[in-house]
C-alpha positions, 0 to 999 in steps of 0.5 A, spaced: 501 849 563 493 851 563 495 856 557 497 850 553 491 846 555 487 852 553 490 853 546 490 845 545 482 845 546 481 851 542 486 849 536 484 841 536 477 843 533 480 847 527 479 844 520 486 842 516 484 847 511 483 853 516 490 851 519 493 851 512 490 858 511 492 861 517 499 860 515 498 862 508 495 869 511 500 870 516 505 869 510 501 874 505 503 881 504 498 887 506 492 887 501 493 892 495 488 893 489 492 893 483 488 896 477 490 892 471 484 891 466 477 892 466 472 888 463 469 891 456 462 893 460 458 893 466 451 891 467 446 894 472 443 890 476 436 890 480 436 890 487 430 890 492 428 897 494 433 898 500 430 899 507 437 901 511 437 906 517 440 912 516 448 912 518 450 918 515 448 925 516 452 930 512 459 929 515 457 925 521 457 917 521 453 913 526 455 906 527 453 902 533 451 908 537 457 912 536 458 918 532 464 921 528 464 927 524 469 928 519 470 935 517 473 934 511 475 927 508 473 921 511 479 917 515 477 910 513 482 908 518 479 911 524 480 906 529 478 910 536 471 906 536 474 899 535 475 895 529 467 893 528 466 901 527 472 901 522 469 895 519 462 899 518 465 905 515 468 901 510 462 897 508 459 903 505 452 901 507 450 908 508 450 909 500 443 905 500 440 909 505 434 913 502 436 920 502 443 919 500 444 923 493 448 920 487 453 925 487 454 925 495 455 917 494 460 918 488 464 923 492 465 918 498 467 913 493 472 917 490 475 919 497 475 912 498 479 910 492 484 916 493 485 913 500 486 906 498 494 905 498 493 907 505 488 903 508 489 899 514 483 894 515 478 896 509 481 891 504 480 885 509 476 880 505 469 881 510 469 889 509 471 888 502 465 883 500 460 888 503 463 894 500 463 890 493 455 889 494 454 896 496 457 899 491 454 895 485 447 896 489 448 904 489 451 904 482 445 900 479 440 904 483 442 911 481 443 908 474 451 910 474 456 908 470 463 910 472 469 907 468 474 909 474 469 906 479 468 900 475 475 899 474 477 900 482 471 895 483 473 890 479 480 890 482 476 889 489 473 883 486 479 880 484 483 881 490 477 878 494 477 872 489 484 871 491 483 872 499 477 868 501 476 867 508 478 859 508 482 861 515 475 863 518 470 859 514 463 861 517 459 867 515 465 870 513 466 865 507 459 865 505 459 873 505 465 872 500 461 868 496 455 873 495 460 878 493 463 874 488 456 872 485 454 879 485 460 881 482 460 876 477 453 878 475 455 886 474 461 884 470 458 878 466 464 874 468 462 867 467 468 863 470 467 868 476 460 866 476 461 859 476 466 859 482 461 864 486 455 860 485 458 853 487 461 857 493 455 859 495 451 853 494 456 849 498 456 854 504 449 854 505 448 847 504 453 846 510 452 852 514 444 851 515 442 846 520 436 841 518 431 846 521 434 852 517 438 855 523 445 858 521 450 854 525 453 859 528 447 860 533 446 867 533 439 870 531 442 877 529 447 874 524 442 869 521 438 875 520 444 879 516 445 873 512 438 872 510 437 879 508 443 878 504 441 872 501 434 875 499 438 881 496 442 876 491 435 872 490 432 878 488 438 880 483 438 873 480 431 873 479 431 879 475 437 878 471 437 874 464 444 873 463 446 868 468 441 863 465 441 858 471 434 857 474 437 851 478 441 857 482 434 861 483 430 855 485 436 853 490 437 860 493 429 861 494 429 854 498 434 856 502 431 863 504 424 859 505 428 855 510 432 861 514 425 865 514 421 859 517 426 858 522 427 865 524 419 866 524 419 860 529 424 863 534 422 871 534 417 873 539 410 875 538 412 883 539 418 882 533 424 881 538 429 876 537 432 872 543 439 876 543 443 869 544 450 868 543 453 875 539 446 878 538 444 886 539 438 890 536 439 895 531 444 891 527 440 887 522 433 888 519 428 886 523 424 879 522 418 883 520 422 887 514 425 880 512 418 877 511 416 883 507 422 882 503 421 875 502 414 876 500 417 880 493 420 873 491 413 869 493 417 866 499 413 866 506 415 862 512 412 855 514 411 852 520 418 850 523 420 844 528 426 847 531 431 841 532 439 841 531 440 848 531 439 847 539 433 852 540 427 850 543 420 854 544 415 853 550 409 857 549 402 858 552 397 864 551 400 868 556 408 867 555 413 865 550 420 862 553 426 860 548 431 856 551 438 854 548 439 846 549 444 846 543 452 845 542 457 851 542 457 851 534 460 850 530 466 846 533 471 849 528 468 857 528 465 858 535 467 866 535 460 868 536 458 863 541 457 864 549 458 860 555 450 860 555 448 852 555 441 852 558 440 859 558 433 862 556 429 868 555 422 869 557 416 874 555 410 875 558 404 878 555 409 880 549 414 884 553 421 881 556 421 879 563 428 875 563 433 876 558 440 875 556 445 880 558 447 882 551 452 884 547 455 891 547 462 890 544 467 886 540 473 889 543 477 884 547 476 887 554 473 885 561 466 887 559 467 882 552 469 877 557 464 877 562 458 878 556 460 871 553 461 868 560 456 863 564 455 868 569 452 873 564 446 868 562 440 865 565 443 859 567 447 855 572 455 856 574 459 852 578 465 854 582 465 861 578 468 857 572 464 857 565 460 851 562 465 853 556 471 856 556 470 862 552 477 867 552 480 872 547 474 875 544 472 870 539 475 864 542 473 857 545 477 852 549 474 846 552 466 846 551 460 843 553 456 837 550 449 837 551 445 831 551 437 832 550 433 828 555 426 830 553 423 834 548 416 835 548 411 841 547 410 842 554 416 839 557 424 840 555 430 837 559 437 836 557 444 835 561 451 838 559 458 836 561 461 843 561 463 842 568 466 835 567 473 837 569 470 838 576 466 832 576 459 835 575 454 834 570 448 839 570 441 837 568 436 842 567 428 841 566 423 846 564 415 844 565 410 849 562 403 850 564 398 855 562 400 860 566 406 857 570 413 855 568 417 851 572 425 850 572 428 844 575 436 845 576 440 839 578 448 838 579 451 831 580 456 834 585 457 836 592 459 844 590 454 850 591 452 852 585 449 859 582 443 860 578 442 867 575 436 870 572 437 877 569 430 881 569 429 886 563 430 893 564 425 897 568 422 890 572 423 890 579 420 886 585 414 889 588 415 885 594 421 880 596 419 875 602 424 869 603 424 865 597 418 869 593 418 875 589 412 879 587 412 883 580 407 886 576 407 881 571 407 875 576 411 872 581 418 868 582 419 863 587 425 858 589 424 851 593 430 848 596 435 855 595 440 856 600 440 864 599 437 869 594 440 875 592 438 881 588 444 885 584 444 891 580 448 890 573 449 893 566 445 889 560 446 891 553 440 891 548 444 894 543 452 895 542 455 901 546 449 902 550 448 899 557 442 899 561 441 898 569 437 892 570 436 887 576 439 880 576 437 875 581 442 870 584 440 863 587 445 859 591 443 851 592 446 844 593 444 838 589 437 841 586 433 847 586 426 849 583 424 855 580 417 857 579 414 862 575 407 864 575 404 869 571 399 874 573 391 873 571 
């Protein structure tokens, strides 16, 4: 019976379009590339200078902190490090790292072309989208026109056009649109251009909140999508064939909105909050994105955080970023965690309280834990999650948030994620110059657990009853039943775990946490 409820709470939020395309996808044959015709000419495009990390060193590929050496031909179906690693291999992002020679890149492309009939995963729409852009960028940067490569590239564009990810929507569909847009400019296909620009406009309009945040609520994916948008904007700005000034203006405006939101949630030291699925070392940094935007005359503006659900309380001493938003979006919560009312705290530009992070996308106990309420700086009741995360990328029952206070020095909200237990959880943050008070209240009689994850390397100098002393300041709890320290493994990057301290506080009805920063 529980499984039926779980599936119902998961599926009921899907759109009819998604359900239809889920069926279509299951009935489709395996994707294949058919090279039937090639447009008369191709047209090299102007991209901004790439700022890519080195992921290929001779025969060794390194993605997500995992390295694999292929002594001869590359195994494009390599799965020993999981699907995300295989995806990264098939993106071909390495073509645009600074030190890669044109001849080396062409050799890798030809290897891939020769391997195409045997691909498993590499022709899925998402890696195909990123690969299309990377191939075109590489060919344009090196001023290469290769009929065989172009014929295969055109076939990939046509394959993608037939298999847009309407079953998933979200960032995948937006990436599909960006790839078709770049493909239409490279092959100067007017019909394809119109289809692509309409798709990109529609998805940006839907996927960006009023405050400019991306609706999947992952700062990392926000950075990835903004980076792609800036690349596309740069290409459009420097291309004369499309003659579509409205598109140029629209994309520039959306990029400005996204950049402004990103600047608002980025800590003073340049870090982003690693909320929901997010990790360091995957996306360009906020600093890099600001520099790229400046090439288009785009600067971040002051942004008032609102419907994205992120909120910031800051003083000259500390910065606090909190999540008081919904799981989002309802129809695509694949990158969401059960982290309602979690927060991160930086003191004097250094992380103090952090998210436990994301180290893997592989369906596993670790993946399940990293998405769970227990892995976040929030309150858990009866060892259940505030939102029912499961299956790696799925969410069943989900918390609904009511915002109660939204002031420069005070933030309060309530959620019903424990409604099935007859409980509401309310959290309030009260900010002063060097103190931050957090008041948690639950409406039922159960014992609740509040957790606080300290950044790696931070340990208490002293622990006296209800108070812990640190180099950066102190934490104390009023009305706690018990306070315990536990050593845990947290992630700042994929596939890299670090030891850290977690503080577990049990309470009934209400507990007050007071954080005081040192002078």
